[in-house]
PLY file of the C-alpha trace (Angstrom):
ply
format ascii 1.0
element vertex 312
property float x
property float y
property float z
element edge 311
property int vertex1
property int vertex2
end_header
-7.31 20.07 -6.50
-10.82 20.70 -5.34
-12.25 18.40 -2.94
-9.27 16.44 -2.64
-6.96 19.37 -2.03
-4.98 19.17 1.21
-6.10 15.40 1.48
-4.54 13.43 -1.31
-4.52 16.10 -4.11
-5.98 15.01 -7.48
-8.73 15.73 -9.79
-12.19 16.83 -8.42
-13.96 13.89 -10.12
-12.16 10.53 -10.44
-12.44 8.29 -13.32
-16.02 6.78 -14.14
-16.58 3.15 -14.08
-17.03 2.88 -17.84
-13.76 4.57 -18.63
-11.61 2.05 -16.63
-9.66 -0.36 -18.73
-7.88 -3.50 -17.58
-5.56 -5.61 -19.77
-7.30 -8.18 -22.15
-10.77 -7.28 -21.08
-10.27 -8.14 -17.39
-13.10 -7.28 -15.30
-11.17 -5.70 -12.31
-7.73 -5.49 -10.84
-6.87 -6.81 -7.41
-3.87 -5.59 -5.36
-2.50 -7.45 -2.54
-0.08 -5.74 -0.25
1.93 -7.63 2.19
3.19 -5.49 5.04
6.75 -6.54 6.21
7.12 -3.73 8.78
7.42 -4.90 12.38
7.76 -1.45 13.74
5.30 -1.00 16.72
5.45 2.78 16.81
6.01 5.89 14.50
9.72 6.07 15.42
10.31 2.94 13.26
11.90 -0.51 13.93
13.86 -1.22 17.18
15.73 -4.13 18.48
12.73 -5.08 20.52
10.51 -5.11 17.40
12.79 -7.65 15.77
13.10 -9.83 18.80
9.30 -10.07 19.12
7.84 -13.66 18.75
5.07 -12.83 16.34
7.59 -11.25 14.01
9.69 -14.34 13.99
6.60 -16.29 13.20
5.54 -14.00 10.49
8.92 -14.47 8.77
8.82 -18.18 8.96
5.41 -20.03 9.32
3.46 -16.97 8.44
5.53 -16.27 5.31
5.56 -19.90 4.19
1.83 -19.98 4.31
1.41 -16.88 2.32
3.80 -17.86 -0.44
2.23 -21.20 -0.69
-1.29 -19.67 -1.15
-0.13 -17.05 -3.50
1.57 -19.81 -5.68
-1.60 -21.91 -5.50
-3.79 -19.07 -6.88
-1.19 -17.40 -9.05
-1.33 -14.14 -7.32
1.68 -11.68 -7.71
1.61 -9.44 -4.60
3.53 -6.48 -3.48
5.72 -6.71 -0.21
5.91 -3.27 1.46
9.36 -3.46 2.88
11.45 -1.05 5.22
15.02 -1.04 4.00
16.34 -2.24 7.37
14.31 -5.43 6.78
15.70 -6.02 3.31
19.21 -5.59 4.44
18.76 -7.73 7.48
16.95 -10.58 5.78
18.23 -10.85 2.16
17.49 -14.50 1.92
13.85 -13.81 2.66
13.77 -11.11 0.07
15.42 -13.34 -2.50
12.70 -15.93 -1.81
9.95 -13.63 -2.51
11.49 -12.24 -5.58
12.19 -15.77 -6.89
8.44 -16.31 -6.72
7.57 -13.39 -8.97
6.54 -10.83 -6.30
7.31 -7.22 -5.93
9.49 -5.51 -3.24
8.43 -1.94 -2.74
9.81 0.52 -0.31
8.32 1.40 3.19
10.86 3.86 4.54
14.34 3.26 5.93
13.21 1.92 9.25
9.66 1.78 8.68
9.23 5.09 10.30
6.77 7.92 10.01
8.75 10.77 8.43
6.63 13.34 10.40
8.87 12.17 13.51
12.13 13.18 11.64
14.02 16.36 11.81
13.48 18.99 9.07
15.20 17.95 5.99
15.95 14.39 7.14
13.09 12.77 5.14
15.09 13.32 1.88
18.15 11.63 3.21
16.16 8.65 4.73
14.33 8.02 1.37
17.68 8.28 -0.56
19.30 5.77 1.78
16.30 3.46 1.75
16.21 3.56 -2.12
19.83 2.71 -2.25
19.63 -0.34 0.03
16.60 -1.87 -1.55
18.25 -1.35 -4.93
21.41 -3.17 -3.75
19.54 -5.99 -2.09
17.05 -6.65 -4.73
19.11 -5.80 -7.80
16.74 -3.14 -9.13
15.18 0.24 -8.01
12.01 -0.08 -6.19
9.19 1.38 -8.06
6.56 1.76 -5.41
6.56 3.46 -1.88
4.20 2.83 0.86
3.35 5.05 3.86
1.44 2.70 5.94
0.13 3.41 9.30
1.52 2.10 12.53
-0.30 0.44 15.36
0.01 3.45 17.74
-1.20 6.05 15.19
-4.20 7.95 16.16
-5.40 8.28 12.41
-5.32 5.73 9.99
-4.37 7.87 7.12
-0.65 6.76 6.42
2.79 8.19 7.28
3.37 10.82 4.63
4.28 14.55 4.97
3.59 17.38 2.59
6.88 16.66 1.00
6.84 12.95 0.58
5.23 12.60 -2.97
7.49 15.31 -4.37
10.35 13.45 -2.94
9.33 10.25 -4.37
8.95 11.77 -7.63
12.52 13.13 -7.57
13.76 9.74 -6.48
12.18 8.27 -9.64
9.40 6.30 -8.04
6.45 5.19 -10.12
3.67 5.11 -7.59
2.63 5.49 -3.94
0.72 2.59 -2.61
-1.58 3.91 -0.27
-3.79 6.81 -1.65
-6.89 7.54 0.21
-8.78 9.82 -2.17
-10.39 7.31 -4.76
-11.26 3.73 -5.23
-9.32 3.68 -8.50
-5.81 4.67 -9.40
-5.52 8.51 -9.66
-2.79 11.19 -9.73
-1.49 12.84 -6.61
-0.47 16.37 -7.72
3.08 17.70 -6.42
3.06 20.95 -8.42
-0.52 22.26 -9.65
1.03 25.09 -11.67
3.38 22.49 -13.73
0.67 19.68 -13.53
3.30 17.57 -12.03
1.91 14.39 -10.33
2.56 10.76 -9.12
0.24 7.73 -9.44
-1.51 6.83 -6.33
-2.98 3.37 -6.02
-5.93 2.98 -3.66
-5.75 1.74 -0.20
-8.21 2.03 2.85
-7.70 0.78 6.31
-11.00 -0.92 6.56
-9.22 -3.64 4.41
-5.91 -3.74 6.44
-5.49 -6.45 9.02
-3.50 -3.95 11.33
-6.63 -2.33 12.36
-8.63 -5.58 13.01
-6.19 -8.08 14.27
-3.92 -5.89 16.61
-6.38 -3.12 17.73
-5.85 -1.29 19.92
-2.81 -3.41 20.96
-2.03 -7.06 20.54
-3.36 -9.19 23.37
-6.37 -6.94 24.34
-9.01 -9.44 23.04
-10.57 -7.01 20.85
-9.37 -8.39 17.54
-12.09 -8.74 15.02
-11.08 -11.14 12.18
-14.77 -11.90 11.18
-15.48 -8.16 10.56
-12.36 -7.84 8.45
-13.33 -10.81 6.37
-16.81 -9.21 5.75
-15.07 -5.94 4.70
-13.03 -7.93 2.07
-15.95 -9.81 0.73
-18.29 -6.85 0.61
-15.78 -4.46 -1.00
-14.63 -7.14 -3.63
-18.24 -7.73 -4.59
-18.65 -3.96 -4.96
-15.52 -3.25 -6.94
-16.01 -6.37 -9.18
-19.40 -5.33 -10.13
-18.22 -1.90 -11.07
-14.89 -3.21 -12.67
-12.67 -0.96 -10.62
-9.92 -1.80 -8.20
-9.60 -3.50 -4.78
-6.75 -3.63 -2.49
-6.23 -5.51 0.75
-3.24 -5.28 3.00
-2.09 -8.18 5.25
0.94 -9.13 7.36
2.28 -12.63 7.89
2.70 -11.68 11.43
-1.02 -11.18 11.75
-2.88 -12.93 9.11
-0.41 -15.96 8.93
-2.04 -17.46 12.26
-4.66 -20.27 11.98
-8.14 -19.19 11.58
-6.88 -15.69 10.40
-4.97 -17.37 7.61
-8.05 -19.48 6.72
-10.14 -16.31 6.41
-7.52 -14.79 3.98
-7.26 -18.10 1.94
-10.96 -18.60 1.78
-11.40 -14.93 0.48
-8.75 -14.96 -2.03
-9.72 -18.56 -3.39
-13.41 -17.23 -3.73
-12.14 -13.96 -5.45
-10.02 -15.62 -7.92
-12.62 -17.92 -8.88
-14.55 -15.01 -10.43
-13.63 -14.71 -14.21
-11.46 -11.57 -15.12
-9.66 -10.91 -11.91
-6.18 -9.39 -12.72
-4.31 -10.20 -9.44
-0.81 -8.52 -10.05
1.98 -6.44 -8.49
1.58 -2.63 -7.78
4.23 -1.96 -10.21
2.27 -3.86 -12.98
-0.87 -2.03 -12.20
0.86 1.22 -12.11
2.56 0.56 -15.51
-0.90 -0.39 -17.06
-2.52 2.68 -15.72
0.15 5.15 -16.84
0.00 3.64 -20.38
-3.74 3.81 -20.59
-4.83 6.72 -18.40
-1.84 8.89 -18.63
-1.43 12.35 -16.84
-1.45 14.21 -20.16
-5.12 13.21 -20.92
-6.54 12.14 -17.55
-5.33 14.84 -15.12
-8.03 17.39 -15.11
-7.17 20.22 -12.75
-9.50 22.90 -11.51
-9.30 25.66 -9.06
-9.84 24.62 -5.60
-13.20 25.27 -3.93
-11.74 25.71 -0.54
-11.56 29.12 0.97
-10.04 30.05 4.31
-11.76 32.43 6.53
-10.40 34.48 9.71
-11.81 31.93 12.13
-10.97 28.73 10.16
-8.81 26.11 11.91
-7.20 25.13 8.47
0 1
1 2
2 3
3 4
4 5
5 6
6 7
7 8
8 9
9 10
10 11
11 12
12 13
13 14
14 15
15 16
16 17
17 18
18 19
19 20
20 21
21 22
22 23
23 24
24 25
25 26
26 27
27 28
28 29
29 30
30 31
31 32
32 33
33 34
34 35
35 36
36 37
37 38
38 39
39 40
40 41
41 42
42 43
43 44
44 45
45 46
46 47
47 48
48 49
49 50
50 51
51 52
52 53
53 54
54 55
55 56
56 57
57 58
58 59
59 60
60 61
61 62
62 63
63 64
64 65
65 66
66 67
67 68
68 69
69 70
70 71
71 72
72 73
73 74
74 75
75 76
76 77
77 78
78 79
79 80
80 81
81 82
82 83
83 84
84 85
85 86
86 87
87 88
88 89
89 90
90 91
91 92
92 93
93 94
94 95
95 96
96 97
97 98
98 99
99 100
100 101
101 102
102 103
103 104
104 105
105 106
106 107
107 108
108 109
109 110
110 111
111 112
112 113
113 114
114 115
115 116
116 117
117 118
118 119
119 120
120 121
121 122
122 123
123 124
124 125
125 126
126 127
127 128
128 129
129 130
130 131
131 132
132 133
133 134
134 135
135 136
136 137
137 138
138 139
139 140
140 141
141 142
142 143
143 144
144 145
145 146
146 147
147 148
148 149
149 150
150 151
151 152
152 153
153 154
154 155
155 156
156 157
157 158
158 159
159 160
160 161
161 162
162 163
163 164
164 165
165 166
166 167
167 168
168 169
169 170
170 171
171 172
172 173
173 174
174 175
175 176
176 177
177 178
178 179
179 180
180 181
181 182
182 183
183 184
184 185
185 186
186 187
187 188
188 189
189 190
190 191
191 192
192 193
193 194
194 195
195 196
196 197
197 198
198 199
199 200
200 201
201 202
202 203
203 204
204 205
205 206
206 207
207 208
208 209
209 210
210 211
211 212
212 213
213 214
214 215
215 216
216 217
217 218
218 219
219 220
220 221
221 222
222 223
223 224
224 225
225 226
226 227
227 228
228 229
229 230
230 231
231 232
232 233
233 234
234 235
235 236
236 237
237 238
238 239
239 240
240 241
241 242
242 243
243 244
244 245
245 246
246 247
247 248
248 249
249 250
250 251
251 252
252 253
253 254
254 255
255 256
256 257
257 258
258 259
259 260
260 261
261 262
262 263
263 264
264 265
265 266
266 267
267 268
268 269
269 270
270 271
271 272
272 273
273 274
274 275
275 276
276 277
277 278
278 279
279 280
280 281
281 282
282 283
283 284
284 285
285 286
286 287
287 288
288 289
289 290
290 291
291 292
292 293
293 294
294 295
295 296
296 297
297 298
298 299
299 300
300 301
301 302
302 303
303 304
304 305
305 306
306 307
307 308
308 309
309 310
310 311
């Protein structure tokens, strides 16, 4: 509750470095999210988005480069996928799964649920879950609410109801929590201590905000700054033994020198001993087993107080 209340609700104090436990004495966990959402706006995917040249590059040359690199390094990534994409490109999804990666949900149309009519979010989530289960053969365990290129704030596309709906649908985790740099519990009902695991994400490590900002073609892309962010954060989290997630798209980071930046970063990171680079579902399963809600969710009364002239 406390300082994370109304942001991404959890404990007041996150887990201490020395209490983090990774499998077989590994030093840290590395999460790699691949964003397969071509939507240019919060409304979700349109026919124009699917016809865009960079999207086709991403699903072909870009994806080839990604999968080859991941296989070389033994990384198992999580592909955040709108249900429409999974249904439209089942061969692509099968190829990703055949190489041991995870398909997680990213909406029905890759939309921001805040754009939907009241009550429509639940129907969209149910439909997205059904499609992804049918296409992949198993129910998705993770849900991502990633921002869109036109979003004014890079805080993700979730409503006050999103996480409770996820819990009702049987999801194990949400993949872009902003309230900590280690996995934590996003509380949906403080009175009952009901919560869902959130895996950390931060937009400073997401190529959307460095390779297509503010719009593709503006000439303001900053691949060197993105690489520096990845390198600096990895060093910090490796030293502390915590968790680091980066988010990339084959339509953005699959090109030439951008891909070389990603490849050089991952090769250097995986050269460090004890880096556990696995899917979000594997990280969530481990965290739930070793840091369960029953013993690690320590709720306290909120420190927030509303006043007559407050804007909250």
